[in-house]
N, C-alpha and C positions, 0 to 999 in steps of 0.2 A: 751889447750889454755892458753896463758900467761895472766897475770893480765891486762896488757896494752891492749891486743886484746879484752879481755872480757869487759873491760871498754868501748872500742870503740864500740862494738856491742850494749851495753846498750844505749849509748848516741845516736847512729844512730837510734835505735829502738824508743826511746823516741821522736826523731825529726820527726818520720814518714817516714823514708827512707826505701823503699822496700828492701827486702833481706839484712838486716843489717849485717848478718854474712859474706855474700859474699862481700859486700861493704867494710867491715872492713879489710878483708884479702887483697883485692885489694889496699886499702889505705896503709896497712902495707908494701906491696911490693913496692909501689910508694915512701913511706917515706924513705925506705932503698935506693932506686934508686937515690932519690934527696938529700939524706943526711940531712933530716930534721926530726923533732919530729913528731911522729904519731899523737899526740894530736892536732898539728896545722892543719893537713890535715882533721882530723875528725871534728874540729870546723868549717872549711869551708864547708864540705859536709853536716853538720847538718843544715846549712842555706839553703839547697837544691841547692847550687851551683853545676852545672853539674860536674861529675867526669872528663869529657874531658877537662874542663877548668882548673881544678886542675892539671891534667896531662899535659895540654898544647897540646894535640894531640887527633886525632880521626882516627881510621882505616876506610878507604873507598876505594873500588875497590882494587887496588894493592899497596897502599901506606898508610903510617901514615901521616895525614895532620895536620899542625899547626892549632889550633883553639883558638879564644879568645872570649871575650864578644862582640866583634865588628862584628862577623859573625854568621850565622846560622850553627849549628852543622850538619855535613854531616850525613844523615840517610841511612840505608841499602835500603830503598824503592827507593831512588834516583839512585841506581845502575841500576834499570830498565831503566832509561833514558839513561844512558851511554851505556848499552847493545843495546838499540834500535838505538841510534845514530851510533854505530859501525856497524850496519847492512846496513848502507847506504854509498854511495860513497861521499867523500868530500875531498877537498884540503884546504879550508879556512873556518873557523868556527867562529861564533859570539856567545858569551855567555852573555846574558842579565841578570843583577842582579847577577853577578858572585860570590859575597860573598867571601868565602874562596878560590875560584878558583878550587875546587875539581873536578867539572865536566869538565871544559875546560882542566885542566892539565892532567886529566886521559885520555881524548880523544887524546890529543897531544902525550902523552907518548906511547899510543898504535899505533899511526900512525906517525912514525918519519919524514915523508915527508910533513906533514901538518903544517899550521900556524893558529894562532887565535888571536882574540881580545876579551878581557874580559872587560865588562862595568859594572860599579856600581856607584850609586849616593854617596856612602860612600868612602871617601878617606882612612879612617882607614881600611875598609874592603880590599881595594886594596893593602894596605901594607901587609896584611896577605896573600893575593893571590900571591903577588910577592915572598914571602918567600916559598910558596908551589911550585912555578915554579922552585925554586932552588932544592927543595926536589925531584921533578920529572924530573929534568934535562931538562926542556923545556923553560928556560928563553930566549934563543935566538930565539924562535919561537912564542913568545906571546907578545902582546902589551896590556897594561892596560890603560883604559880610564875612567876618572871620568865623568859620564854622567847620566842624568835623562832619562832612557831608551834609545831611539835612538838619543836624542838631539845632542850629541857630537860624534856620530858614523859616520865614513866615509867609503866609499868603498862598495864592494858587496861580497857576501859570497855564498858558496854552502849549508851551514847549519846554522840555528839559533837554539840554545838550550837555555833553561831557566828553572829554578826552581823558579818561581816568588812567591811573597807573595800571598797566596790564601785563608787564613783562614778568615771567615766572622767576622765582628765586634762582633756579638753576641757570636760566638764560642771562640773568643780570650779571652773574659772575664772568660771563664770556663777552660782555659788551666791549666795544671799542673804547680805549682809554679816554678819547675826547669826550665821550658821553659819560662813562662811568665816573671819571674823576672830577668832572666839571659841571655836571647837571645834577639837580637834587634827587637823591635816591627816592624820596617820598613821592616824587612825580613820575617815577619810572616803574617801580614795582611795589605791589602790596604784600609781596612775599607769597610763599606757597605756589598754588597753581595759577596765580594772576587773575583769578576770576571774582575775587571777593567784592570789588566795587559793583559788578554787574548784579550779583546776588542782592546787594543792598538796594540798588536802584529798582530792580524788578519787584522787590517786596514793598518798598516804601514810596516809590515814585508816584503811584496812583493817588496817594493821599495829597499830593501837591499839584495834580493836574486837573484842569477843568474838563468837562465832558468832551470826549473825542480828542483830547490833547495827545501829543506825541512825545516820545523820547527818541533822540537821535544821538547815537553813541559811537565813538571810534573804538575799534577792536584790533587785536593783533591778527595778522594774516591767516593764522591757523585756529582762530577762536570762533569763527562764524557759526559752525554747527552747534557748538556748546552753548553759546550765548542765545542763539535763536531758540533752542530747546528750553532753556531756562525761562525765557520770557513767555513762551507759549504755555509752559507748565504753570506759570503764575497768572494766566488768564488774559495776557495782552493779546490784542487783535492785529491783524494785517502785518504780522512780523515779517520783515524782509532784510536781506543782506545786500548791500550795495558795494560793488568793487571800486577800487581806485583806478587811476589812469593806467596802471601797470597790470590791471586785471586781477589784482589780489583782493580778497575779502577785506573790507576796511571799515564799513559803517553798518550798524544795525539801526533800522527804523521800526518803531513799534507804536501802535495806538493803544491808549490807556484801556484797561478792562472795562471802565465805565463810560 
């Protein structure tokens, strides 16, 4: 191990970064790729800035997506949502709170005949999503809309997907600093019990779905019963909870009441 790499390991260890040896080697590779000094990248990572932000990308489904501090980092768990959505028929899809656009772009890339709308309250997030449409070669089949949930959305859809903010206010205060300090709060928690977005989608989603359309939504591991009950009470049909690869409740699939 070189002196520079050994120094990086020590600095990351002292900063409380997990697996400092692995992180140091990843940063060394990235420094060479970017043509910058290793020390500069180590200094950023030592503040707990996510590696994906330093690299500017995050692997998800079949692509490397652009990520910045303006969007939620794509997580492997969210691939369960994509897999579930792809088990359903759809020609037109709405992604609420699209963020990086990783869900919508992945779906459109898998189904070349489909079109979609990505809605987000953050204009900065939509700029990142537009870049990812270029990455996935789906630009000509997607429209980005700055919208507070459904407010500026028009038309009807076969499928609504969303990975909404669902962390409770109390849980947000306990998040790892890499998440809490560097990812947008608005994409992580709606405050309160974390269920507000699901109430909104359960109530208004049917107005935007075609006959027998579906909603496929990511949830927190402990929200399955609550969200299923909410959608059933609102008249949604065939409500089901799909686990992720770790066996935890992760996705709600529900057919429109109409």
